N, CA, C, O and the ligand as a Tripos MOL2 file, in Angstrom:
@<TRIPOS>MOLECULE
protein
  313   311    79     0     0
PROTEIN
NO_CHARGES

@<TRIPOS>ATOM
      1 N          38.2720  -15.8890  -22.2800 N.3       1 MET1
      2 CA         37.7230  -14.5110  -22.4230 C.3       1 MET1
      3 C          36.2830  -14.4770  -21.8700 C.2       1 MET1
      4 O          35.4150  -15.2950  -22.1780 O.2       1 MET1
      5 N          36.1300  -13.4930  -21.0630 N.am      2 MET2
      6 CA         34.8240  -13.2700  -20.4520 C.3       2 MET2
      7 C          33.7920  -12.8360  -21.2770 C.2       2 MET2
      8 O          34.0820  -11.9380  -22.0680 O.2       2 MET2
      9 N          32.5440  -13.3080  -21.2750 N.am      3 LYS3
     10 CA         31.4630  -12.6690  -21.9540 C.3       3 LYS3
     11 C          30.9800  -11.4180  -21.3860 C.2       3 LYS3
     12 O          30.8680  -11.3090  -20.1650 O.2       3 LYS3
     13 N          30.7020  -10.5170  -22.1340 N.am      4 LYS4
     14 CA         30.2380   -9.2390  -21.6790 C.3       4 LYS4
     15 C          28.8180   -8.9770  -21.9720 C.2       4 LYS4
     16 O          28.4340   -8.0680  -22.7070 O.2       4 LYS4
     17 N          28.0100   -9.8700  -21.3220 N.am      5 THR5
     18 CA         26.5610   -9.9030  -21.6800 C.3       5 THR5
     19 C          25.8150   -8.6600  -21.1400 C.2       5 THR5
     20 O          24.8180   -8.1980  -21.6950 O.2       5 THR5
     21 N          26.3680   -8.1560  -20.0220 N.am      6 ALA6
     22 CA         25.6730   -7.1220  -19.2600 C.3       6 ALA6
     23 C          26.1550   -5.7120  -19.6420 C.2       6 ALA6
     24 O          25.9430   -4.7510  -18.9020 O.2       6 ALA6
     25 N          26.8070   -5.6080  -20.8130 N.am      7 ILE7
     26 CA         27.6060   -4.3990  -21.0690 C.3       7 ILE7
     27 C          26.6450   -3.1350  -21.2350 C.2       7 ILE7
     28 O          26.9540   -2.0070  -20.8510 O.2       7 ILE7
     29 N          25.4720   -3.4580  -21.8410 N.am      8 ASN8
     30 CA         24.5820   -2.3150  -22.0350 C.3       8 ASN8
     31 C          23.4770   -2.1120  -20.9300 C.2       8 ASN8
     32 O          22.5660   -1.2890  -21.0240 O.2       8 ASN8
     33 N          23.6690   -2.9430  -19.9040 N.am      9 LYS9
     34 CA         22.6570   -2.9020  -18.7890 C.3       9 LYS9
     35 C          23.1750   -1.9270  -17.7010 C.2       9 LYS9
     36 O          24.2740   -2.0640  -17.1650 O.2       9 LYS9
     37 N          22.2430   -0.8680  -17.3980 N.am     10 LYS10
     38 CA         22.6430    0.0640  -16.3520 C.3      10 LYS10
     39 C          22.6810   -0.5960  -14.9210 C.2      10 LYS10
     40 O          21.8390   -1.3950  -14.5140 O.2      10 LYS10
     41 N          23.7040   -0.1790  -14.2610 N.am     11 VAL11
     42 CA         23.7440   -0.6010  -12.8710 C.3      11 VAL11
     43 C          22.5360   -0.0060  -12.1120 C.2      11 VAL11
     44 O          22.3550    1.2120  -12.0950 O.2      11 VAL11
     45 N          21.7040   -0.8780  -11.4780 N.am     12 GLN12
     46 CA         20.6540   -0.2880  -10.6620 C.3      12 GLN12
     47 C          20.7900   -0.6650   -9.1950 C.2      12 GLN12
     48 O          20.9780   -1.8220   -8.8190 O.2      12 GLN12
     49 N          20.6830    0.3660   -8.4100 N.am     13 HIS13
     50 CA         20.8290    0.1690   -6.9950 C.3      13 HIS13
     51 C          19.4700   -0.1220   -6.4010 C.2      13 HIS13
     52 O          18.4450    0.3650   -6.8780 O.2      13 HIS13
     53 N          19.4770   -0.9300   -5.3440 N.am     14 SER14
     54 CA         18.2200   -1.2190   -4.5540 C.3      14 SER14
     55 C          18.2960   -0.4790   -3.2060 C.2      14 SER14
     56 O          19.3170   -0.5260   -2.5200 O.2      14 SER14
     57 N          17.3100    0.1370   -2.8790 N.am     15 ILE15
     58 CA         17.1650    0.7750   -1.5970 C.3      15 ILE15
     59 C          16.0090    0.2550   -0.8810 C.2      15 ILE15
     60 O          14.8920    0.3860   -1.3820 O.2      15 ILE15
     61 N          16.1810   -0.3690    0.3350 N.am     16 ASP16
     62 CA         15.1290   -0.8460    1.1040 C.3      16 ASP16
     63 C          14.8240    0.1760    2.1730 C.2      16 ASP16
     64 O          15.5970    0.4830    3.0810 O.2      16 ASP16
     65 N          13.6460    0.6590    1.9770 N.am     17 LEU17
     66 CA         13.2200    1.8160    2.8810 C.3      17 LEU17
     67 C          12.9280    1.3360    4.3130 C.2      17 LEU17
     68 O          12.8310    2.1700    5.2130 O.2      17 LEU17
     69 N          12.7870    0.0480    4.5500 N.am     18 THR18
     70 CA         12.5480   -0.4060    5.8940 C.3      18 THR18
     71 C          13.8620   -0.3260    6.6860 C.2      18 THR18
     72 O          13.8460   -0.4120    7.9140 O.2      18 THR18
     73 N          14.9390   -0.1710    6.0290 N.am     19 LYS19
     74 CA         16.2990   -0.1230    6.6840 C.3      19 LYS19
     75 C          16.7110    1.3090    6.8810 C.2      19 LYS19
     76 O          17.8260    1.5410    7.3470 O.2      19 LYS19
     77 N          15.8860    2.2950    6.5570 N.am     20 ILE20
     78 CA         16.1910    3.6240    6.6990 C.3      20 ILE20
     79 C          15.5090    4.2510    7.8310 C.2      20 ILE20
     80 O          14.2880    4.1130    7.9070 O.2      20 ILE20
     81 N          16.1290    4.9130    8.7080 N.am     21 ASP21
     82 CA         15.5730    5.5480    9.8820 C.3      21 ASP21
     83 C          15.0720    6.9330    9.5560 C.2      21 ASP21
     84 O          15.3840    7.5190    8.5190 O.2      21 ASP21
     85 N          14.2860    7.4290   10.4820 N.am     22 GLY22
     86 CA         13.7500    8.8900   10.3270 C.3      22 GLY22
     87 C          12.8390    9.0720    9.2530 C.2      22 GLY22
     88 O          11.9630    8.2210    9.0970 O.2      22 GLY22
     89 N          12.9150   10.1450    8.4120 N.am     23 ASP23
     90 CA         11.8580   10.4210    7.4490 C.3      23 ASP23
     91 C          11.9930    9.8040    6.0560 C.2      23 ASP23
     92 O          11.2960   10.1410    5.0990 O.2      23 ASP23
     93 N          12.9520    8.8690    6.0270 N.am     24 GLY24
     94 CA         13.1540    7.9560    4.8800 C.3      24 GLY24
     95 C          14.0740    8.5010    3.8830 C.2      24 GLY24
     96 O          14.2570    7.9030    2.8220 O.2      24 GLY24
     97 N          14.7120    9.6880    4.1820 N.am     25 ALA25
     98 CA         15.6430   10.2720    3.2920 C.3      25 ALA25
     99 C          17.0050    9.4620    3.3040 C.2      25 ALA25
    100 O          17.4770    9.0040    4.3440 O.2      25 ALA25
    101 N          17.6070    9.3230    2.0350 N.am     26 PHE26
    102 CA         18.8220    8.5210    1.9390 C.3      26 PHE26
    103 C          19.7690    9.1880    0.9880 C.2      26 PHE26
    104 O          19.3330    9.9600    0.1340 O.2      26 PHE26
    105 N          21.0930    8.9130    1.1040 N.am     27 PRO27
    106 CA         21.9780    9.5050    0.0190 C.3      27 PRO27
    107 C          21.9890    8.7040   -1.2230 C.2      27 PRO27
    108 O          21.9050    7.4760   -1.2260 O.2      27 PRO27
    109 N          22.0950    9.4390   -2.2760 N.am     28 CYS28
    110 CA         22.3340    8.7360   -3.6570 C.3      28 CYS28
    111 C          23.5170    7.7740   -3.4650 C.2      28 CYS28
    112 O          24.5580    8.1850   -2.9520 O.2      28 CYS28
    113 N          23.3770    6.4990   -3.8670 N.am     29 PRO29
    114 CA         24.5460    5.5950   -3.7000 C.3      29 PRO29
    115 C          25.6890    5.9590   -4.5930 C.2      29 PRO29
    116 O          26.7950    5.4550   -4.3960 O.2      29 PRO29
    117 N          25.4650    6.8630   -5.6260 N.am     30 ASN30
    118 CA         26.5880    7.1440   -6.5040 C.3      30 ASN30
    119 C          27.1580    8.5960   -6.0930 C.2      30 ASN30
    120 O          28.3590    8.7490   -5.8680 O.2      30 ASN30
    121 N          26.3150    9.5530   -6.0140 N.am     31 CYS31
    122 CA         26.8230   10.9540   -5.7680 C.3      31 CYS31
    123 C          26.5910   11.4880   -4.4200 C.2      31 CYS31
    124 O          27.1300   12.5440   -4.0880 O.2      31 CYS31
    125 N          25.8100   10.8190   -3.5980 N.am     32 GLY32
    126 CA         25.5730   11.2740   -2.2050 C.3      32 GLY32
    127 C          24.6180   12.3430   -2.0090 C.2      32 GLY32
    128 O          24.4370   12.7430   -0.8590 O.2      32 GLY32
    129 N          23.9580   12.8810   -3.0110 N.am     33 VAL33
    130 CA         22.8370   13.8630   -2.8540 C.3      33 VAL33
    131 C          21.7780   13.2520   -2.0290 C.2      33 VAL33
    132 O          21.4840   12.0700   -2.2070 O.2      33 VAL33
    133 N          21.1590   14.0020   -1.1040 N.am     34 VAL34
    134 CA         20.1500   13.3970   -0.2320 C.3      34 VAL34
    135 C          18.8620   13.3240   -1.0400 C.2      34 VAL34
    136 O          18.4670   14.3080   -1.6650 O.2      34 VAL34
    137 N          18.2180   12.1940   -1.0340 N.am     35 ILE35
    138 CA         17.0520   11.9640   -1.7560 C.3      35 ILE35
    139 C          15.9500   11.6270   -0.6930 C.2      35 ILE35
    140 O          16.1310   10.7230    0.1230 O.2      35 ILE35
    141 N          14.8200   12.3670   -0.7220 N.am     36 SER36
    142 CA         13.7770   12.1270    0.2440 C.3      36 SER36
    143 C          12.5410   11.6500   -0.5560 C.2      36 SER36
    144 O          12.1100   12.3360   -1.4830 O.2      36 SER36
    145 N          11.9750   10.4850   -0.2040 N.am     37 PRO37
    146 CA         10.7480   10.0560   -0.8370 C.3      37 PRO37
    147 C           9.6260   11.0070   -0.7400 C.2      37 PRO37
    148 O           8.7130   10.9530   -1.5630 O.2      37 PRO37
    149 N           9.6350   11.8850    0.2230 N.am     38 GLU38
    150 CA          8.5670   12.8570    0.4680 C.3      38 GLU38
    151 C           8.7300   14.0500   -0.4990 C.2      38 GLU38
    152 O           7.7650   14.7860   -0.7040 O.2      38 GLU38
    153 N           9.8110   14.2460   -1.0460 N.am     39 ASP39
    154 CA         10.0960   15.3400   -1.9460 C.3      39 ASP39
    155 C           9.3550   15.1530   -3.3360 C.2      39 ASP39
    156 O           9.6860   14.2150   -4.0610 O.2      39 ASP39
    157 N           8.4130   15.9830   -3.6930 N.am     40 GLU40
    158 CA          7.6980   15.7300   -4.9880 C.3      40 GLU40
    159 C           7.9230   16.7220   -5.8990 C.2      40 GLU40
    160 O           7.1100   16.8920   -6.8080 O.2      40 GLU40
    161 N           9.0490   17.5100   -5.7840 N.am     41 THR41
    162 CA          9.3580   18.6860   -6.7380 C.3      41 THR41
    163 C          10.1100   18.2210   -7.9010 C.2      41 THR41
    164 O          10.2460   18.9530   -8.8820 O.2      41 THR41
    165 N          10.6440   16.9550   -7.8420 N.am     42 GLU42
    166 CA         11.4180   16.4260   -8.9210 C.3      42 GLU42
    167 C          12.6660   17.2370   -9.1800 C.2      42 GLU42
    168 O          13.1950   17.1900  -10.2900 O.2      42 GLU42
    169 N          13.1470   17.9580   -8.2330 N.am     43 GLN43
    170 CA         14.4100   18.7040   -8.2920 C.3      43 GLN43
    171 C          15.6420   17.8530   -8.1540 C.2      43 GLN43
    172 O          16.6400   18.0060   -8.8580 O.2      43 GLN43
    173 N          15.5110   16.9100   -7.1690 N.am     44 VAL44
    174 CA         16.5790   16.0410   -6.7990 C.3      44 VAL44
    175 C          16.5180   14.6960   -7.6330 C.2      44 VAL44
    176 O          17.5370   14.1680   -8.0760 O.2      44 VAL44
    177 N          15.4360   14.2580   -7.7850 N.am     45 TYR45
    178 CA         15.1690   12.9490   -8.5260 C.3      45 TYR45
    179 C          13.8440   12.9770   -9.4220 C.2      45 TYR45
    180 O          12.9940   13.8650   -9.3600 O.2      45 TYR45
    181 N          13.8110   12.0370  -10.1330 N.am     46 ARG46
    182 CA         12.6780   11.8560  -11.0740 C.3      46 ARG46
    183 C          12.1310   10.4460  -10.8750 C.2      46 ARG46
    184 O          12.9020    9.4960  -10.7420 O.2      46 ARG46
    185 N          10.8120   10.3040  -10.8550 N.am     47 ILE47
    186 CA         10.2300    9.0040  -10.7840 C.3      47 ILE47
    187 C          10.1540    8.5100  -12.2630 C.2      47 ILE47
    188 O           9.6790    9.2240  -13.1460 O.2      47 ILE47
    189 N          10.6630    7.2050  -12.5070 N.am     48 ILE48
    190 CA         10.6730    6.5250  -13.7810 C.3      48 ILE48
    191 C           9.5220    5.5760  -13.8700 C.2      48 ILE48
    192 O           8.8090    5.4850  -14.8690 O.2      48 ILE48
    193 N           9.3710    4.8490  -12.7400 N.am     49 ASP49
    194 CA          8.4790    3.6410  -12.7870 C.3      49 ASP49
    195 C           7.9050    3.3840  -11.4820 C.2      49 ASP49
    196 O           8.6310    3.4100  -10.4880 O.2      49 ASP49
    197 N           6.5150    3.1100  -11.3880 N.am     50 THR50
    198 CA          5.8580    2.7610  -10.2070 C.3      50 THR50
    199 C           5.1760    1.4480  -10.3180 C.2      50 THR50
    200 O           4.4550    1.1770  -11.2780 O.2      50 THR50
    201 N           5.4060    0.6290   -9.3290 N.am     51 LYS51
    202 CA          4.7290   -0.6260   -9.3370 C.3      51 LYS51
    203 C           3.7700   -0.7660   -8.2100 C.2      51 LYS51
    204 O           4.1180   -0.5490   -7.0490 O.2      51 LYS51
    205 N           2.6020   -1.1140   -8.5310 N.am     52 VAL52
    206 CA          1.5080   -1.1850   -7.4080 C.3      52 VAL52
    207 C           1.0400   -2.6720   -7.4210 C.2      52 VAL52
    208 O           0.7920   -3.2870   -8.4580 O.2      52 VAL52
    209 N           0.9440   -3.1830   -6.1750 N.am     53 ARG53
    210 CA          0.4050   -4.4400   -6.0060 C.3      53 ARG53
    211 C          -0.6160   -4.3640   -4.9240 C.2      53 ARG53
    212 O          -0.3510   -3.8470   -3.8390 O.2      53 ARG53
    213 N          -1.9330   -4.9410   -5.2450 N.am     54 ASN54
    214 CA         -3.0160   -4.9100   -4.3070 C.3      54 ASN54
    215 C          -3.3160   -3.5190   -3.8340 C.2      54 ASN54
    216 O          -3.5180   -3.2800   -2.6430 O.2      54 ASN54
    217 N          -3.3460   -2.5210   -4.8530 N.am     55 ASP55
    218 CA         -3.6100   -1.1340   -4.5280 C.3      55 ASP55
    219 C          -2.5890   -0.4670   -3.5380 C.2      55 ASP55
    220 O          -2.8140    0.6130   -2.9920 O.2      55 ASP55
    221 N          -1.4410   -1.2090   -3.3540 N.am     56 GLU56
    222 CA         -0.3150   -0.4720   -2.4240 C.3      56 GLU56
    223 C           0.9350   -0.3110   -3.2470 C.2      56 GLU56
    224 O           1.3080   -1.1330   -4.0830 O.2      56 GLU56
    225 N           1.5380    0.7800   -2.9550 N.am     57 LEU57
    226 CA          2.7600    1.0890   -3.6720 C.3      57 LEU57
    227 C           3.7900    0.0100   -3.2470 C.2      57 LEU57
    228 O           4.0650   -0.2110   -2.0680 O.2      57 LEU57
    229 N           4.3090   -0.6090   -4.2420 N.am     58 PHE58
    230 CA          5.1600   -1.7900   -3.9460 C.3      58 PHE58
    231 C           6.6370   -1.4910   -4.2430 C.2      58 PHE58
    232 O           7.5420   -1.7970   -3.4660 O.2      58 PHE58
    233 N           6.8080   -0.9120   -5.3450 N.am     59 GLU59
    234 CA          8.2500   -0.4840   -5.8350 C.3      59 GLU59
    235 C           8.2150    0.6500   -6.6070 C.2      59 GLU59
    236 O           7.2550    0.8850   -7.3400 O.2      59 GLU59
    237 N           9.3180    1.4930   -6.5030 N.am     60 LEU60
    238 CA          9.4470    2.8240   -7.1250 C.3      60 LEU60
    239 C          10.8590    2.7310   -7.8530 C.2      60 LEU60
    240 O          11.8540    2.2770   -7.2880 O.2      60 LEU60
    241 N          10.8530    3.1500   -9.0140 N.am     61 THR61
    242 CA         12.1340    3.2810   -9.7500 C.3      61 THR61
    243 C          12.3260    4.7780   -9.9900 C.2      61 THR61
    244 O          11.4890    5.4080  -10.6360 O.2      61 THR61
    245 N          13.3960    5.3440   -9.4880 N.am     62 ILE62
    246 CA         13.7460    6.6630   -9.5280 C.3      62 ILE62
    247 C          15.1610    6.9460  -10.1100 C.2      62 ILE62
    248 O          16.0440    6.0900  -10.0700 O.2      62 ILE62
    249 N          15.3300    8.0950  -10.6140 N.am     63 MET63
    250 CA         16.5930    8.5180  -11.2470 C.3      63 MET63
    251 C          17.1010    9.6650  -10.6270 C.2      63 MET63
    252 O          16.4010   10.6780  -10.6440 O.2      63 MET63
    253 N          18.2930    9.6840  -10.0360 N.am     64 CYS64
    254 CA         18.9630   10.9130   -9.5520 C.3      64 CYS64
    255 C          19.2150   11.9190  -10.5790 C.2      64 CYS64
    256 O          19.8130   11.6380  -11.6180 O.2      64 CYS64
    257 N          18.7600   13.1190  -10.3050 N.am     65 ASN65
    258 CA         19.0790   14.1420  -11.4470 C.3      65 ASN65
    259 C          20.4650   14.6690  -11.4450 C.2      65 ASN65
    260 O          20.8890   15.3170  -12.4030 O.2      65 ASN65
    261 N          21.1390   14.4260  -10.4600 N.am     66 SER66
    262 CA         22.5600   14.8790  -10.4340 C.3      66 SER66
    263 C          23.5520   14.0120  -11.2550 C.2      66 SER66
    264 O          24.4130   14.5220  -11.9720 O.2      66 SER66
    265 N          23.3890   12.7170  -11.1180 N.am     67 CYS67
    266 CA         24.3570   11.8020  -11.6200 C.3      67 CYS67
    267 C          23.5860   10.7310  -12.5500 C.2      67 CYS67
    268 O          24.2140    9.8400  -13.1210 O.2      67 CYS67
    269 N          22.3590   10.8540  -12.6540 N.am     68 LYS68
    270 CA         21.4870    9.9150  -13.5740 C.3      68 LYS68
    271 C          21.5230    8.5210  -13.2280 C.2      68 LYS68
    272 O          21.2910    7.6530  -14.0690 O.2      68 LYS68
    273 N          21.8240    8.2440  -11.9330 N.am     69 THR69
    274 CA         21.7930    6.8160  -11.5230 C.3      69 THR69
    275 C          20.4790    6.4190  -11.2200 C.2      69 THR69
    276 O          19.7460    7.1610  -10.5670 O.2      69 THR69
    277 N          20.0800    5.2350  -11.6620 N.am     70 GLU70
    278 CA         18.6490    4.6940  -11.3040 C.3      70 GLU70
    279 C          18.8170    3.8860  -10.0900 C.2      70 GLU70
    280 O          19.8490    3.2620   -9.8420 O.2      70 GLU70
    281 N          17.6850    3.9170   -9.2730 N.am     71 MET71
    282 CA         17.6640    3.0990   -8.0940 C.3      71 MET71
    283 C          16.1740    2.6590   -7.8880 C.2      71 MET71
    284 O          15.2090    3.3640   -8.1870 O.2      71 MET71
    285 N          16.1110    1.4630   -7.3650 N.am     72 ARG72
    286 CA         14.8430    0.8270   -7.1030 C.3      72 ARG72
    287 C          14.5360    0.9290   -5.6650 C.2      72 ARG72
    288 O          15.3060    0.3730   -4.8820 O.2      72 ARG72
    289 N          13.3920    1.6430   -5.1600 N.am     73 LEU73
    290 CA         13.0280    1.6590   -3.9530 C.3      73 LEU73
    291 C          12.0480    0.6000   -3.5380 C.2      73 LEU73
    292 O          11.0040    0.4810   -4.1800 O.2      73 LEU73
    293 N          12.3140   -0.2050   -2.4780 N.am     74 THR74
    294 CA         11.3440   -1.1330   -1.9900 C.3      74 THR74
    295 C          11.0460   -0.9420   -0.4940 C.2      74 THR74
    296 O          11.5980   -0.0260    0.1170 O.2      74 THR74
    297 N          10.1560   -1.8120    0.1360 N.am     75 GLY75
    298 CA          9.9810   -1.7040    1.4550 C.3      75 GLY75
    299 C           9.0870   -0.6010    1.9420 C.2      75 GLY75
    300 O           9.2780   -0.1000    3.0500 O.2      75 GLY75
    301 N           8.0960   -0.1960    1.1340 N.am     76 PHE76
    302 CA          7.0730    0.8600    1.6050 C.3      76 PHE76
    303 C           6.2190    0.3510    2.6180 C.2      76 PHE76
    304 O           5.8080   -0.8080    2.5710 O.2      76 PHE76
    305 N           5.9250    1.1370    3.5280 N.am     77 GLN77
    306 CA          5.0420    0.7470    4.6230 C.3      77 GLN77
    307 C           3.7770    0.3420    4.1720 C.2      77 GLN77
    308 O           3.2410    1.0840    3.3490 O.2      77 GLN77
    309 N           3.1330   -0.7450    4.5530 N.am     78 GLN78
    310 CA          1.8020   -1.1520    4.1840 C.3      78 GLN78
    311 C           0.7440   -0.5480    5.1010 C.2      78 GLN78
    312 O          -0.4470   -0.7990    4.9180 O.2      78 GLN78
    313 ZN         23.2720   10.6510   -7.6630 Zn       79 ZN79
@<TRIPOS>BOND
     1     1     2 1
     2     2     3 1
     3     3     4 2
     4     3     5 am
     5     5     6 1
     6     6     7 1
     7     7     8 2
     8     7     9 am
     9     9    10 1
    10    10    11 1
    11    11    12 2
    12    11    13 am
    13    13    14 1
    14    14    15 1
    15    15    16 2
    16    15    17 am
    17    17    18 1
    18    18    19 1
    19    19    20 2
    20    19    21 am
    21    21    22 1
    22    22    23 1
    23    23    24 2
    24    23    25 am
    25    25    26 1
    26    26    27 1
    27    27    28 2
    28    27    29 am
    29    29    30 1
    30    30    31 1
    31    31    32 2
    32    31    33 am
    33    33    34 1
    34    34    35 1
    35    35    36 2
    36    35    37 am
    37    37    38 1
    38    38    39 1
    39    39    40 2
    40    39    41 am
    41    41    42 1
    42    42    43 1
    43    43    44 2
    44    43    45 am
    45    45    46 1
    46    46    47 1
    47    47    48 2
    48    47    49 am
    49    49    50 1
    50    50    51 1
    51    51    52 2
    52    51    53 am
    53    53    54 1
    54    54    55 1
    55    55    56 2
    56    55    57 am
    57    57    58 1
    58    58    59 1
    59    59    60 2
    60    59    61 am
    61    61    62 1
    62    62    63 1
    63    63    64 2
    64    63    65 am
    65    65    66 1
    66    66    67 1
    67    67    68 2
    68    67    69 am
    69    69    70 1
    70    70    71 1
    71    71    72 2
    72    71    73 am
    73    73    74 1
    74    74    75 1
    75    75    76 2
    76    75    77 am
    77    77    78 1
    78    78    79 1
    79    79    80 2
    80    79    81 am
    81    81    82 1
    82    82    83 1
    83    83    84 2
    84    83    85 am
    85    85    86 1
    86    86    87 1
    87    87    88 2
    88    87    89 am
    89    89    90 1
    90    90    91 1
    91    91    92 2
    92    91    93 am
    93    93    94 1
    94    94    95 1
    95    95    96 2
    96    95    97 am
    97    97    98 1
    98    98    99 1
    99    99   100 2
   100    99   101 am
   101   101   102 1
   102   102   103 1
   103   103   104 2
   104   103   105 am
   105   105   106 1
   106   106   107 1
   107   107   108 2
   108   107   109 am
   109   109   110 1
   110   110   111 1
   111   111   112 2
   112   111   113 am
   113   113   114 1
   114   114   115 1
   115   115   116 2
   116   115   117 am
   117   117   118 1
   118   118   119 1
   119   119   120 2
   120   119   121 am
   121   121   122 1
   122   122   123 1
   123   123   124 2
   124   123   125 am
   125   125   126 1
   126   126   127 1
   127   127   128 2
   128   127   129 am
   129   129   130 1
   130   130   131 1
   131   131   132 2
   132   131   133 am
   133   133   134 1
   134   134   135 1
   135   135   136 2
   136   135   137 am
   137   137   138 1
   138   138   139 1
   139   139   140 2
   140   139   141 am
   141   141   142 1
   142   142   143 1
   143   143   144 2
   144   143   145 am
   145   145   146 1
   146   146   147 1
   147   147   148 2
   148   147   149 am
   149   149   150 1
   150   150   151 1
   151   151   152 2
   152   151   153 am
   153   153   154 1
   154   154   155 1
   155   155   156 2
   156   155   157 am
   157   157   158 1
   158   158   159 1
   159   159   160 2
   160   159   161 am
   161   161   162 1
   162   162   163 1
   163   163   164 2
   164   163   165 am
   165   165   166 1
   166   166   167 1
   167   167   168 2
   168   167   169 am
   169   169   170 1
   170   170   171 1
   171   171   172 2
   172   171   173 am
   173   173   174 1
   174   174   175 1
   175   175   176 2
   176   175   177 am
   177   177   178 1
   178   178   179 1
   179   179   180 2
   180   179   181 am
   181   181   182 1
   182   182   183 1
   183   183   184 2
   184   183   185 am
   185   185   186 1
   186   186   187 1
   187   187   188 2
   188   187   189 am
   189   189   190 1
   190   190   191 1
   191   191   192 2
   192   191   193 am
   193   193   194 1
   194   194   195 1
   195   195   196 2
   196   195   197 am
   197   197   198 1
   198   198   199 1
   199   199   200 2
   200   199   201 am
   201   201   202 1
   202   202   203 1
   203   203   204 2
   204   203   205 am
   205   205   206 1
   206   206   207 1
   207   207   208 2
   208   207   209 am
   209   209   210 1
   210   210   211 1
   211   211   212 2
   212   211   213 am
   213   213   214 1
   214   214   215 1
   215   215   216 2
   216   215   217 am
   217   217   218 1
   218   218   219 1
   219   219   220 2
   220   219   221 am
   221   221   222 1
   222   222   223 1
   223   223   224 2
   224   223   225 am
   225   225   226 1
   226   226   227 1
   227   227   228 2
   228   227   229 am
   229   229   230 1
   230   230   231 1
   231   231   232 2
   232   231   233 am
   233   233   234 1
   234   234   235 1
   235   235   236 2
   236   235   237 am
   237   237   238 1
   238   238   239 1
   239   239   240 2
   240   239   241 am
   241   241   242 1
   242   242   243 1
   243   243   244 2
   244   243   245 am
   245   245   246 1
   246   246   247 1
   247   247   248 2
   248   247   249 am
   249   249   250 1
   250   250   251 1
   251   251   252 2
   252   251   253 am
   253   253   254 1
   254   254   255 1
   255   255   256 2
   256   255   257 am
   257   257   258 1
   258   258   259 1
   259   259   260 2
   260   259   261 am
   261   261   262 1
   262   262   263 1
   263   263   264 2
   264   263   265 am
   265   265   266 1
   266   266   267 1
   267   267   268 2
   268   267   269 am
   269   269   270 1
   270   270   271 1
   271   271   272 2
   272   271   273 am
   273   273   274 1
   274   274   275 1
   275   275   276 2
   276   275   277 am
   277   277   278 1
   278   278   279 1
   279   279   280 2
   280   279   281 am
   281   281   282 1
   282   282   283 1
   283   283   284 2
   284   283   285 am
   285   285   286 1
   286   286   287 1
   287   287   288 2
   288   287   289 am
   289   289   290 1
   290   290   291 1
   291   291   292 2
   292   291   293 am
   293   293   294 1
   294   294   295 1
   295   295   296 2
   296   295   297 am
   297   297   298 1
   298   298   299 1
   299   299   300 2
   300   299   301 am
   301   301   302 1
   302   302   303 1
   303   303   304 2
   304   303   305 am
   305   305   306 1
   306   306   307 1
   307   307   308 2
   308   307   309 am
   309   309   310 1
   310   310   311 1
   311   311   312 2
@<TRIPOS>SUBSTRUCTURE
     1 MET1         2 RESIDUE 1 A MET
     2 MET2         6 RESIDUE 1 A MET
     3 LYS3        10 RESIDUE 1 A LYS
     4 LYS4        14 RESIDUE 1 A LYS
     5 THR5        18 RESIDUE 1 A THR
     6 ALA6        22 RESIDUE 1 A ALA
     7 ILE7        26 RESIDUE 1 A ILE
     8 ASN8        30 RESIDUE 1 A ASN
     9 LYS9        34 RESIDUE 1 A LYS
    10 LYS10       38 RESIDUE 1 A LYS
    11 VAL11       42 RESIDUE 1 A VAL
    12 GLN12       46 RESIDUE 1 A GLN
    13 HIS13       50 RESIDUE 1 A HIS
    14 SER14       54 RESIDUE 1 A SER
    15 ILE15       58 RESIDUE 1 A ILE
    16 ASP16       62 RESIDUE 1 A ASP
    17 LEU17       66 RESIDUE 1 A LEU
    18 THR18       70 RESIDUE 1 A THR
    19 LYS19       74 RESIDUE 1 A LYS
    20 ILE20       78 RESIDUE 1 A ILE
    21 ASP21       82 RESIDUE 1 A ASP
    22 GLY22       86 RESIDUE 1 A GLY
    23 ASP23       90 RESIDUE 1 A ASP
    24 GLY24       94 RESIDUE 1 A GLY
    25 ALA25       98 RESIDUE 1 A ALA
    26 PHE26      102 RESIDUE 1 A PHE
    27 PRO27      106 RESIDUE 1 A PRO
    28 CYS28      110 RESIDUE 1 A CYS
    29 PRO29      114 RESIDUE 1 A PRO
    30 ASN30      118 RESIDUE 1 A ASN
    31 CYS31      122 RESIDUE 1 A CYS
    32 GLY32      126 RESIDUE 1 A GLY
    33 VAL33      130 RESIDUE 1 A VAL
    34 VAL34      134 RESIDUE 1 A VAL
    35 ILE35      138 RESIDUE 1 A ILE
    36 SER36      142 RESIDUE 1 A SER
    37 PRO37      146 RESIDUE 1 A PRO
    38 GLU38      150 RESIDUE 1 A GLU
    39 ASP39      154 RESIDUE 1 A ASP
    40 GLU40      158 RESIDUE 1 A GLU
    41 THR41      162 RESIDUE 1 A THR
    42 GLU42      166 RESIDUE 1 A GLU
    43 GLN43      170 RESIDUE 1 A GLN
    44 VAL44      174 RESIDUE 1 A VAL
    45 TYR45      178 RESIDUE 1 A TYR
    46 ARG46      182 RESIDUE 1 A ARG
    47 ILE47      186 RESIDUE 1 A ILE
    48 ILE48      190 RESIDUE 1 A ILE
    49 ASP49      194 RESIDUE 1 A ASP
    50 THR50      198 RESIDUE 1 A THR
    51 LYS51      202 RESIDUE 1 A LYS
    52 VAL52      206 RESIDUE 1 A VAL
    53 ARG53      210 RESIDUE 1 A ARG
    54 ASN54      214 RESIDUE 1 A ASN
    55 ASP55      218 RESIDUE 1 A ASP
    56 GLU56      222 RESIDUE 1 A GLU
    57 LEU57      226 RESIDUE 1 A LEU
    58 PHE58      230 RESIDUE 1 A PHE
    59 GLU59      234 RESIDUE 1 A GLU
    60 LEU60      238 RESIDUE 1 A LEU
    61 THR61      242 RESIDUE 1 A THR
    62 ILE62      246 RESIDUE 1 A ILE
    63 MET63      250 RESIDUE 1 A MET
    64 CYS64      254 RESIDUE 1 A CYS
    65 ASN65      258 RESIDUE 1 A ASN
    66 SER66      262 RESIDUE 1 A SER
    67 CYS67      266 RESIDUE 1 A CYS
    68 LYS68      270 RESIDUE 1 A LYS
    69 THR69      274 RESIDUE 1 A THR
    70 GLU70      278 RESIDUE 1 A GLU
    71 MET71      282 RESIDUE 1 A MET
    72 ARG72      286 RESIDUE 1 A ARG
    73 LEU73      290 RESIDUE 1 A LEU
    74 THR74      294 RESIDUE 1 A THR
    75 GLY75      298 RESIDUE 1 A GLY
    76 PHE76      302 RESIDUE 1 A PHE
    77 GLN77      306 RESIDUE 1 A GLN
    78 GLN78      310 RESIDUE 1 A GLN
    79 ZN79       313 GROUP 0 **** ****
């Protein structure tokens, strides 16, 4: 029988912004709604957590407002 240790852990997607062309917009991995890091209205997504290293934005955790999927954004331009 398999252990279900991760049963309560939410699936979290990782998005590497260095692999995204153009203005950095990407589709939600779950529902496909287009998420733009430039969009600060919080209509499409909400920022949950921000990690800063050496005064630079290092990692951003956001949640899609449509499907509530959490995803971690990395690869911000230095
Ligand atoms: Zn979504």
